[in-house]
MARSELUM-637460 format. One record per residue (C-alpha): residue number from 1; residue in one letter; x, y, z. Coordinates in pm, whole numbers, plus 50000, padded with zeros to 5 digits. Layout:
BEGIN
<site><num>NUM</num><residu>A</residu><x>X</x><y>Y</y><z>Z</z></site>
...
REM end
This chain:
BEGIN
<site><num>1</num><residu>X</residu><x>42854</x><y>92953</y><z>07905</z></site>
<site><num>2</num><residu>X</residu><x>42811</x><y>93111</y><z>08248</z></site>
<site><num>3</num><residu>X</residu><x>42476</x><y>92938</y><z>08301</z></site>
<site><num>4</num><residu>X</residu><x>42632</x><y>92598</y><z>08237</z></site>
<site><num>5</num><residu>X</residu><x>42906</x><y>92667</y><z>08492</z></site>
<site><num>6</num><residu>X</residu><x>42644</x><y>92766</y><z>08747</z></site>
<site><num>7</num><residu>X</residu><x>42450</x><y>92445</y><z>08685</z></site>
<site><num>8</num><residu>X</residu><x>42768</x><y>92238</y><z>08719</z></site>
<site><num>9</num><residu>X</residu><x>42832</x><y>92403</y><z>09054</z></site>
<site><num>10</num><residu>X</residu><x>42481</x><y>92317</y><z>09171</z></site>
<site><num>11</num><residu>X</residu><x>42548</x><y>91952</y><z>09090</z></site>
<site><num>12</num><residu>X</residu><x>42862</x><y>91952</y><z>09307</z></site>
<site><num>13</num><residu>X</residu><x>42769</x><y>92178</y><z>09599</z></site>
<site><num>14</num><residu>X</residu><x>42538</x><y>92047</y><z>09872</z></site>
<site><num>15</num><residu>X</residu><x>42241</x><y>92259</y><z>09977</z></site>
<site><num>16</num><residu>X</residu><x>42294</x><y>92381</y><z>10332</z></site>
<site><num>17</num><residu>X</residu><x>42116</x><y>92568</y><z>10610</z></site>
<site><num>18</num><residu>X</residu><x>42316</x><y>92730</y><z>10889</z></site>
<site><num>19</num><residu>X</residu><x>42161</x><y>92787</y><z>11232</z></site>
<site><num>20</num><residu>X</residu><x>42345</x><y>92996</y><z>11492</z></site>
<site><num>21</num><residu>X</residu><x>42280</x><y>93038</y><z>11865</z></site>
<site><num>22</num><residu>X</residu><x>42419</x><y>93392</y><z>11858</z></site>
<site><num>23</num><residu>X</residu><x>42391</x><y>93460</y><z>12231</z></site>
<site><num>24</num><residu>X</residu><x>42593</x><y>93148</y><z>12302</z></site>
<site><num>25</num><residu>X</residu><x>42850</x><y>93236</y><z>12035</z></site>
<site><num>26</num><residu>X</residu><x>42883</x><y>93596</y><z>12153</z></site>
<site><num>27</num><residu>X</residu><x>42933</x><y>93498</y><z>12519</z></site>
<site><num>28</num><residu>X</residu><x>43195</x><y>93233</y><z>12441</z></site>
<site><num>29</num><residu>X</residu><x>43396</x><y>93462</y><z>12216</z></site>
<site><num>30</num><residu>X</residu><x>43384</x><y>93732</y><z>12484</z></site>
<site><num>31</num><residu>X</residu><x>43592</x><y>93499</y><z>12701</z></site>
<site><num>32</num><residu>X</residu><x>43870</x><y>93541</y><z>12443</z></site>
<site><num>33</num><residu>X</residu><x>43829</x><y>93918</y><z>12448</z></site>
<site><num>34</num><residu>X</residu><x>43667</x><y>93934</y><z>12105</z></site>
<site><num>35</num><residu>X</residu><x>43327</x><y>93905</y><z>11935</z></site>
<site><num>36</num><residu>X</residu><x>43185</x><y>93789</y><z>11601</z></site>
<site><num>37</num><residu>X</residu><x>43202</x><y>94135</y><z>11444</z></site>
<site><num>38</num><residu>X</residu><x>43568</x><y>94183</y><z>11532</z></site>
<site><num>39</num><residu>X</residu><x>43649</x><y>93842</y><z>11382</z></site>
<site><num>40</num><residu>X</residu><x>43449</x><y>93913</y><z>11064</z></site>
<site><num>41</num><residu>X</residu><x>43291</x><y>93584</y><z>11165</z></site>
<site><num>42</num><residu>X</residu><x>43001</x><y>93550</y><z>10922</z></site>
<site><num>43</num><residu>X</residu><x>43170</x><y>93639</y><z>10591</z></site>
<site><num>44</num><residu>X</residu><x>43463</x><y>93410</y><z>10677</z></site>
<site><num>45</num><residu>X</residu><x>43240</x><y>93121</y><z>10785</z></site>
<site><num>46</num><residu>X</residu><x>43037</x><y>93155</y><z>10465</z></site>
<site><num>47</num><residu>X</residu><x>43355</x><y>93151</y><z>10258</z></site>
<site><num>48</num><residu>X</residu><x>43491</x><y>92850</y><z>10448</z></site>
<site><num>49</num><residu>X</residu><x>43173</x><y>92646</y><z>10406</z></site>
<site><num>50</num><residu>X</residu><x>43168</x><y>92720</y><z>10035</z></site>
<site><num>51</num><residu>X</residu><x>43534</x><y>92682</y><z>09947</z></site>
<site><num>52</num><residu>X</residu><x>43650</x><y>92415</y><z>10193</z></site>
<site><num>53</num><residu>X</residu><x>43336</x><y>92199</y><z>10217</z></site>
<site><num>54</num><residu>X</residu><x>43162</x><y>92287</y><z>09887</z></site>
<site><num>55</num><residu>X</residu><x>42837</x><y>92384</y><z>10056</z></site>
<site><num>56</num><residu>X</residu><x>42569</x><y>92595</y><z>09890</z></site>
<site><num>57</num><residu>X</residu><x>42416</x><y>92804</y><z>10169</z></site>
<site><num>58</num><residu>X</residu><x>42041</x><y>92844</y><z>10124</z></site>
<site><num>59</num><residu>X</residu><x>41963</x><y>92999</y><z>10462</z></site>
<site><num>60</num><residu>X</residu><x>42192</x><y>93147</y><z>10729</z></site>
<site><num>61</num><residu>X</residu><x>41993</x><y>93229</y><z>11042</z></site>
<site><num>62</num><residu>X</residu><x>42100</x><y>93360</y><z>11383</z></site>
<site><num>63</num><residu>X</residu><x>41890</x><y>93346</y><z>11701</z></site>
<site><num>64</num><residu>X</residu><x>41933</x><y>93594</y><z>11983</z></site>
<site><num>65</num><residu>X</residu><x>41769</x><y>93832</y><z>12227</z></site>
<site><num>66</num><residu>X</residu><x>41906</x><y>94142</y><z>12057</z></site>
<site><num>67</num><residu>X</residu><x>41775</x><y>94368</y><z>12334</z></site>
<site><num>68</num><residu>X</residu><x>42048</x><y>94255</y><z>12572</z></site>
<site><num>69</num><residu>X</residu><x>42265</x><y>94558</y><z>12649</z></site>
<site><num>70</num><residu>X</residu><x>42589</x><y>94462</y><z>12473</z></site>
<site><num>71</num><residu>X</residu><x>42407</x><y>94343</y><z>12164</z></site>
<site><num>72</num><residu>X</residu><x>42149</x><y>94620</y><z>12147</z></site>
<site><num>73</num><residu>X</residu><x>42394</x><y>94905</y><z>12196</z></site>
<site><num>74</num><residu>X</residu><x>42620</x><y>94773</y><z>11921</z></site>
<site><num>75</num><residu>X</residu><x>42325</x><y>94749</y><z>11680</z></site>
<site><num>76</num><residu>X</residu><x>42413</x><y>94387</y><z>11603</z></site>
<site><num>77</num><residu>X</residu><x>42084</x><y>94293</y><z>11441</z></site>
<site><num>78</num><residu>X</residu><x>42110</x><y>94561</y><z>11172</z></site>
<site><num>79</num><residu>X</residu><x>42475</x><y>94477</y><z>11108</z></site>
<site><num>80</num><residu>X</residu><x>42397</x><y>94107</y><z>11068</z></site>
<site><num>81</num><residu>X</residu><x>42116</x><y>94178</y><z>10825</z></site>
<site><num>82</num><residu>X</residu><x>42353</x><y>94393</y><z>10621</z></site>
<site><num>83</num><residu>X</residu><x>42580</x><y>94087</y><z>10596</z></site>
<site><num>84</num><residu>X</residu><x>42296</x><y>93886</y><z>10442</z></site>
<site><num>85</num><residu>X</residu><x>42227</x><y>93693</y><z>10763</z></site>
<site><num>86</num><residu>X</residu><x>41868</x><y>93638</y><z>10873</z></site>
<site><num>87</num><residu>X</residu><x>41796</x><y>93732</y><z>11233</z></site>
<site><num>88</num><residu>X</residu><x>41540</x><y>93588</y><z>11474</z></site>
<site><num>89</num><residu>X</residu><x>41483</x><y>93800</y><z>11783</z></site>
<site><num>90</num><residu>X</residu><x>41410</x><y>93574</y><z>12080</z></site>
<site><num>91</num><residu>X</residu><x>41253</x><y>93745</y><z>12378</z></site>
<site><num>92</num><residu>X</residu><x>41340</x><y>93562</y><z>12698</z></site>
<site><num>93</num><residu>X</residu><x>41360</x><y>93654</y><z>13065</z></site>
<site><num>94</num><residu>X</residu><x>41518</x><y>93334</y><z>13195</z></site>
<site><num>95</num><residu>X</residu><x>41711</x><y>93057</y><z>13023</z></site>
<site><num>96</num><residu>X</residu><x>41827</x><y>93132</y><z>12671</z></site>
<site><num>97</num><residu>X</residu><x>41533</x><y>93054</y><z>12441</z></site>
<site><num>98</num><residu>X</residu><x>41739</x><y>93095</y><z>12124</z></site>
<site><num>99</num><residu>X</residu><x>41839</x><y>92728</y><z>12137</z></site>
<site><num>100</num><residu>X</residu><x>41473</x><y>92622</y><z>12151</z></site>
<site><num>101</num><residu>X</residu><x>41369</x><y>92833</y><z>11852</z></site>
<site><num>102</num><residu>X</residu><x>41678</x><y>92716</y><z>11665</z></site>
<site><num>103</num><residu>X</residu><x>41575</x><y>92355</y><z>11722</z></site>
<site><num>104</num><residu>X</residu><x>41215</x><y>92412</y><z>11612</z></site>
<site><num>105</num><residu>X</residu><x>41320</x><y>92590</y><z>11290</z></site>
<site><num>106</num><residu>X</residu><x>41582</x><y>92323</y><z>11214</z></site>
<site><num>107</num><residu>X</residu><x>41329</x><y>92044</y><z>11252</z></site>
<site><num>108</num><residu>X</residu><x>41074</x><y>92231</y><z>11040</z></site>
<site><num>109</num><residu>X</residu><x>41334</x><y>92265</y><z>10764</z></site>
<site><num>110</num><residu>X</residu><x>41441</x><y>91902</y><z>10805</z></site>
<site><num>111</num><residu>X</residu><x>41092</x><y>91761</y><z>10754</z></site>
<site><num>112</num><residu>X</residu><x>40951</x><y>92013</y><z>10506</z></site>
<site><num>113</num><residu>X</residu><x>41246</x><y>92087</y><z>10278</z></site>
<site><num>114</num><residu>X</residu><x>41397</x><y>91764</y><z>10150</z></site>
<site><num>115</num><residu>X</residu><x>41636</x><y>91958</y><z>09926</z></site>
<site><num>116</num><residu>X</residu><x>41857</x><y>92053</y><z>10223</z></site>
<site><num>117</num><residu>X</residu><x>42146</x><y>91810</y><z>10252</z></site>
<site><num>118</num><residu>X</residu><x>42358</x><y>91962</y><z>10530</z></site>
<site><num>119</num><residu>X</residu><x>42256</x><y>92125</y><z>10859</z></site>
<site><num>120</num><residu>X</residu><x>42527</x><y>92341</y><z>11017</z></site>
<site><num>121</num><residu>X</residu><x>42466</x><y>92411</y><z>11387</z></site>
<site><num>122</num><residu>X</residu><x>42687</x><y>92679</y><z>11544</z></site>
<site><num>123</num><residu>X</residu><x>42642</x><y>92637</y><z>11918</z></site>
<site><num>124</num><residu>X</residu><x>42799</x><y>92485</y><z>12229</z></site>
<site><num>125</num><residu>X</residu><x>42473</x><y>92346</y><z>12365</z></site>
<site><num>126</num><residu>X</residu><x>42477</x><y>91971</y><z>12432</z></site>
<site><num>127</num><residu>X</residu><x>42095</x><y>91987</y><z>12424</z></site>
<site><num>128</num><residu>X</residu><x>42135</x><y>91982</y><z>12045</z></site>
<site><num>129</num><residu>X</residu><x>42209</x><y>91609</y><z>12054</z></site>
<site><num>130</num><residu>X</residu><x>41842</x><y>91507</y><z>11989</z></site>
<site><num>131</num><residu>X</residu><x>41836</x><y>91750</y><z>11694</z></site>
<site><num>132</num><residu>X</residu><x>42158</x><y>91603</y><z>11557</z></site>
<site><num>133</num><residu>X</residu><x>42017</x><y>91251</y><z>11587</z></site>
<site><num>134</num><residu>X</residu><x>41700</x><y>91357</y><z>11406</z></site>
<site><num>135</num><residu>X</residu><x>41905</x><y>91507</y><z>11122</z></site>
<site><num>136</num><residu>X</residu><x>42107</x><y>91189</y><z>11082</z></site>
<site><num>137</num><residu>X</residu><x>41793</x><y>90973</y><z>11098</z></site>
<site><num>138</num><residu>X</residu><x>41674</x><y>91153</y><z>10782</z></site>
<site><num>139</num><residu>X</residu><x>42007</x><y>91066</y><z>10615</z></site>
<site><num>140</num><residu>X</residu><x>42121</x><y>91429</y><z>10622</z></site>
<site><num>141</num><residu>X</residu><x>42459</x><y>91563</y><z>10738</z></site>
<site><num>142</num><residu>X</residu><x>42489</x><y>91720</y><z>11085</z></site>
<site><num>143</num><residu>X</residu><x>42784</x><y>91961</y><z>11103</z></site>
<site><num>144</num><residu>X</residu><x>42855</x><y>92129</y><z>11440</z></site>
<site><num>145</num><residu>X</residu><x>43081</x><y>92432</y><z>11481</z></site>
<site><num>146</num><residu>X</residu><x>43159</x><y>92538</y><z>11840</z></site>
<site><num>147</num><residu>X</residu><x>43414</x><y>92699</y><z>12064</z></site>
<site><num>148</num><residu>X</residu><x>43628</x><y>92461</y><z>12266</z></site>
<site><num>149</num><residu>X</residu><x>43555</x><y>92645</y><z>12588</z></site>
<site><num>150</num><residu>X</residu><x>43223</x><y>92534</y><z>12733</z></site>
<site><num>151</num><residu>X</residu><x>43179</x><y>92256</y><z>12475</z></site>
<site><num>152</num><residu>X</residu><x>43084</x><y>91905</y><z>12582</z></site>
<site><num>153</num><residu>X</residu><x>43284</x><y>91670</y><z>12360</z></site>
<site><num>154</num><residu>X</residu><x>43014</x><y>91403</y><z>12379</z></site>
<site><num>155</num><residu>X</residu><x>42842</x><y>91599</y><z>12101</z></site>
<site><num>156</num><residu>X</residu><x>43124</x><y>91490</y><z>11867</z></site>
<site><num>157</num><residu>X</residu><x>43008</x><y>91130</y><z>11903</z></site>
<site><num>158</num><residu>X</residu><x>42681</x><y>91223</y><z>11731</z></site>
<site><num>159</num><residu>X</residu><x>42776</x><y>91492</y><z>11478</z></site>
<site><num>160</num><residu>X</residu><x>42901</x><y>91388</y><z>11134</z></site>
<site><num>161</num><residu>X</residu><x>43144</x><y>91680</y><z>11128</z></site>
<site><num>162</num><residu>X</residu><x>43277</x><y>91911</y><z>11396</z></site>
<site><num>163</num><residu>X</residu><x>43517</x><y>92207</y><z>11396</z></site>
<site><num>164</num><residu>X</residu><x>43642</x><y>92437</y><z>11672</z></site>
<site><num>165</num><residu>X</residu><x>43613</x><y>92811</y><z>11616</z></site>
<site><num>166</num><residu>X</residu><x>43951</x><y>92846</y><z>11791</z></site>
<site><num>167</num><residu>X</residu><x>44111</x><y>92652</y><z>11505</z></site>
<site><num>168</num><residu>X</residu><x>43924</x><y>92832</y><z>11227</z></site>
<site><num>169</num><residu>X</residu><x>44012</x><y>93179</y><z>11357</z></site>
<site><num>170</num><residu>X</residu><x>44345</x><y>93097</y><z>11527</z></site>
<site><num>171</num><residu>X</residu><x>44225</x><y>93213</y><z>11868</z></site>
<site><num>172</num><residu>X</residu><x>44489</x><y>93208</y><z>12139</z></site>
<site><num>173</num><residu>X</residu><x>44379</x><y>92937</y><z>12384</z></site>
<site><num>174</num><residu>X</residu><x>44638</x><y>93055</y><z>12638</z></site>
<site><num>175</num><residu>X</residu><x>44427</x><y>93368</y><z>12697</z></site>
<site><num>176</num><residu>X</residu><x>44141</x><y>93155</y><z>12826</z></site>
<site><num>177</num><residu>X</residu><x>44373</x><y>92923</y><z>13017</z></site>
<site><num>178</num><residu>X</residu><x>44519</x><y>93222</y><z>13201</z></site>
<site><num>179</num><residu>X</residu><x>44171</x><y>93351</y><z>13284</z></site>
<site><num>180</num><residu>X</residu><x>44076</x><y>93010</y><z>13422</z></site>
<site><num>181</num><residu>X</residu><x>44397</x><y>92997</y><z>13625</z></site>
<site><num>182</num><residu>X</residu><x>44322</x><y>93341</y><z>13768</z></site>
<site><num>183</num><residu>X</residu><x>43965</x><y>93234</y><z>13844</z></site>
<site><num>184</num><residu>X</residu><x>44088</x><y>92949</y><z>14068</z></site>
<site><num>185</num><residu>X</residu><x>44375</x><y>93148</y><z>14219</z></site>
<site><num>186</num><residu>X</residu><x>44414</x><y>93363</y><z>14529</z></site>
<site><num>187</num><residu>X</residu><x>44721</x><y>93585</y><z>14565</z></site>
<site><num>188</num><residu>X</residu><x>44946</x><y>93402</y><z>14817</z></site>
<site><num>189</num><residu>X</residu><x>45052</x><y>93734</y><z>14970</z></site>
<site><num>190</num><residu>X</residu><x>44690</x><y>93802</y><z>15067</z></site>
<site><num>191</num><residu>X</residu><x>44642</x><y>93466</y><z>15243</z></site>
<site><num>192</num><residu>X</residu><x>44620</x><y>93503</y><z>15621</z></site>
<site><num>193</num><residu>X</residu><x>44686</x><y>93227</y><z>15876</z></site>
<site><num>194</num><residu>X</residu><x>44310</x><y>93198</y><z>15934</z></site>
<site><num>195</num><residu>X</residu><x>44247</x><y>93151</y><z>15561</z></site>
<site><num>196</num><residu>X</residu><x>44522</x><y>92889</y><z>15547</z></site>
<site><num>197</num><residu>X</residu><x>44374</x><y>92701</y><z>15844</z></site>
<site><num>198</num><residu>X</residu><x>44032</x><y>92692</y><z>15679</z></site>
<site><num>199</num><residu>X</residu><x>44192</x><y>92568</y><z>15358</z></site>
<site><num>200</num><residu>X</residu><x>44367</x><y>92290</y><z>15548</z></site>
<site><num>201</num><residu>X</residu><x>44040</x><y>92198</y><z>15721</z></site>
<site><num>202</num><residu>X</residu><x>43842</x><y>92151</y><z>15398</z></site>
<site><num>203</num><residu>X</residu><x>44132</x><y>91962</y><z>15238</z></site>
<site><num>204</num><residu>X</residu><x>44156</x><y>91718</y><z>15529</z></site>
<site><num>205</num><residu>X</residu><x>43784</x><y>91649</y><z>15495</z></site>
<site><num>206</num><residu>X</residu><x>43822</x><y>91611</y><z>15120</z></site>
<site><num>207</num><residu>X</residu><x>44107</x><y>91359</y><z>15134</z></site>
<site><num>208</num><residu>X</residu><x>43924</x><y>91146</y><z>15393</z></site>
<site><num>209</num><residu>X</residu><x>43584</x><y>91163</y><z>15218</z></site>
<site><num>210</num><residu>X</residu><x>43393</x><y>90892</y><z>15036</z></site>
<site><num>211</num><residu>X</residu><x>43377</x><y>91096</y><z>14712</z></site>
<site><num>212</num><residu>X</residu><x>43758</x><y>91122</y><z>14712</z></site>
<site><num>213</num><residu>X</residu><x>43802</x><y>90748</y><z>14769</z></site>
<site><num>214</num><residu>X</residu><x>43553</x><y>90681</y><z>14490</z></site>
<site><num>215</num><residu>X</residu><x>43759</x><y>90905</y><z>14263</z></site>
<site><num>216</num><residu>X</residu><x>44079</x><y>90716</y><z>14341</z></site>
<site><num>217</num><residu>X</residu><x>43923</x><y>90373</y><z>14302</z></site>
<site><num>218</num><residu>X</residu><x>43722</x><y>90438</y><z>13986</z></site>
<site><num>219</num><residu>X</residu><x>43916</x><y>90716</y><z>13812</z></site>
<site><num>220</num><residu>X</residu><x>43622</x><y>90951</y><z>13850</z></site>
<site><num>221</num><residu>X</residu><x>43626</x><y>91317</y><z>13952</z></site>
<site><num>222</num><residu>X</residu><x>43491</x><y>91521</y><z>14242</z></site>
<site><num>223</num><residu>X</residu><x>43308</x><y>91840</y><z>14141</z></site>
<site><num>224</num><residu>X</residu><x>43389</x><y>92148</y><z>14346</z></site>
<site><num>225</num><residu>X</residu><x>43033</x><y>92284</y><z>14371</z></site>
<site><num>226</num><residu>X</residu><x>42880</x><y>91947</y><z>14459</z></site>
<site><num>227</num><residu>X</residu><x>43140</x><y>91874</y><z>14722</z></site>
<site><num>228</num><residu>X</residu><x>43104</x><y>92224</y><z>14871</z></site>
<site><num>229</num><residu>X</residu><x>42733</x><y>92152</y><z>14916</z></site>
<site><num>230</num><residu>X</residu><x>42819</x><y>91837</y><z>15111</z></site>
<site><num>231</num><residu>X</residu><x>43059</x><y>92026</y><z>15338</z></site>
<site><num>232</num><residu>X</residu><x>42825</x><y>92306</y><z>15446</z></site>
<site><num>233</num><residu>X</residu><x>42690</x><y>92113</y><z>15745</z></site>
<site><num>234</num><residu>X</residu><x>43034</x><y>91996</y><z>15855</z></site>
<site><num>235</num><residu>X</residu><x>43219</x><y>92328</y><z>15859</z></site>
<site><num>236</num><residu>X</residu><x>42924</x><y>92565</y><z>15926</z></site>
<site><num>237</num><residu>X</residu><x>43008</x><y>92793</y><z>15636</z></site>
<site><num>238</num><residu>X</residu><x>42823</x><y>92899</y><z>15323</z></site>
<site><num>239</num><residu>X</residu><x>42894</x><y>92724</y><z>14993</z></site>
<site><num>240</num><residu>X</residu><x>43066</x><y>93029</y><z>14842</z></site>
<site><num>241</num><residu>X</residu><x>43292</x><y>93053</y><z>15147</z></site>
<site><num>242</num><residu>X</residu><x>43388</x><y>92686</y><z>15115</z></site>
<site><num>243</num><residu>X</residu><x>43461</x><y>92731</y><z>14743</z></site>
<site><num>244</num><residu>X</residu><x>43687</x><y>93022</y><z>14835</z></site>
<site><num>245</num><residu>X</residu><x>43863</x><y>92798</y><z>15091</z></site>
<site><num>246</num><residu>X</residu><x>43939</x><y>92553</y><z>14812</z></site>
<site><num>247</num><residu>X</residu><x>44071</x><y>92835</y><z>14592</z></site>
<site><num>248</num><residu>X</residu><x>44308</x><y>92926</y><z>14874</z></site>
<site><num>249</num><residu>X</residu><x>44406</x><y>92559</y><z>14899</z></site>
<site><num>250</num><residu>X</residu><x>44465</x><y>92552</y><z>14523</z></site>
<site><num>251</num><residu>X</residu><x>44696</x><y>92853</y><z>14549</z></site>
<site><num>252</num><residu>X</residu><x>44890</x><y>92679</y><z>14828</z></site>
<site><num>253</num><residu>X</residu><x>44915</x><y>92354</y><z>14632</z></site>
<site><num>254</num><residu>X</residu><x>44711</x><y>92149</y><z>14883</z></site>
<site><num>255</num><residu>X</residu><x>44472</x><y>92051</y><z>14602</z></site>
<site><num>256</num><residu>X</residu><x>44443</x><y>92131</y><z>14233</z></site>
<site><num>257</num><residu>X</residu><x>44133</x><y>92288</y><z>14081</z></site>
<site><num>258</num><residu>X</residu><x>44083</x><y>92215</y><z>13712</z></site>
<site><num>259</num><residu>X</residu><x>43808</x><y>92213</y><z>13451</z></site>
<site><num>260</num><residu>X</residu><x>43672</x><y>91864</y><z>13399</z></site>
<site><num>261</num><residu>X</residu><x>43631</x><y>91834</y><z>13022</z></site>
<site><num>262</num><residu>X</residu><x>43334</x><y>91598</y><z>12989</z></site>
<site><num>263</num><residu>X</residu><x>43110</x><y>91801</y><z>13221</z></site>
<site><num>264</num><residu>X</residu><x>43274</x><y>92142</y><z>13188</z></site>
<site><num>265</num><residu>X</residu><x>43278</x><y>92207</y><z>13561</z></site>
<site><num>266</num><residu>X</residu><x>43549</x><y>92278</y><z>13818</z></site>
<site><num>267</num><residu>X</residu><x>43681</x><y>91962</y><z>13983</z></site>
<site><num>268</num><residu>X</residu><x>43930</x><y>91878</y><z>14260</z></site>
<site><num>269</num><residu>X</residu><x>44232</x><y>91649</y><z>14255</z></site>
<site><num>270</num><residu>X</residu><x>44554</x><y>91588</y><z>14452</z></site>
<site><num>271</num><residu>X</residu><x>44788</x><y>91883</y><z>14501</z></site>
<site><num>272</num><residu>X</residu><x>45168</x><y>91862</y><z>14513</z></site>
<site><num>273</num><residu>X</residu><x>45168</x><y>92001</y><z>14871</z></site>
<site><num>274</num><residu>X</residu><x>44901</x><y>91760</y><z>14989</z></site>
<site><num>275</num><residu>X</residu><x>45109</x><y>91634</y><z>15285</z></site>
<site><num>276</num><residu>X</residu><x>45158</x><y>91989</y><z>15419</z></site>
<site><num>277</num><residu>X</residu><x>44797</x><y>92013</y><z>15532</z></site>
<site><num>278</num><residu>X</residu><x>44889</x><y>91790</y><z>15828</z></site>
<site><num>279</num><residu>X</residu><x>45180</x><y>92007</y><z>15941</z></site>
REM end
């Protein structure tokens, strides 16, 4: 009988709530030149959770300030509701408040609905670590789905399960890598002798600095923004100007700018043309 098959399924499938920081998701997918609607994100995630992980989705809730231009103009809230996804409009003027409301609702569900076995958090926010720990403390499963870009891998040490959206949807990581390369790059043909001299100046200071020696001795990294702050008094230039000097230096091979994975910030290391700064 059909009813018996349904009851058998309920005995196998784990009750699940899915909580999505939609602003975060939308912004990260934009970096790949796409968005959740173009990917058919929600129907495919629902299908994956059911078929691959045998999860019975009780609630699927997204949190977002839907009055932001790109989201409002595309009528995202109505479209999501048509897909059977609950929406929570979060009105915020400063830092994204969606993550806060997501956390509050998750904890309310955790402590009031003991029938929920799995909590799926779709977000890149490392601030979710206390929530993940609370879920595990109640002997429930914490499952995090995130993009690789902007994700702090320390979260993986706490989550029971983790998947990258890039892997689920076969996103081309080289698109983002090229954007990051372009972000740190200045066209060599546009570099003047004055720009090159400034680049050499900041690199000389970098290679003789205490932060650099600490990096070499302890296998640590030097953050670009933090080091630019330190240099402002020494070179009498604004922080943004110093950062640009390092981008010029990166293009000339005096240093290398790269994204430090654990902190997701731009860092500095030795360039292949390091010795040329003294010429």
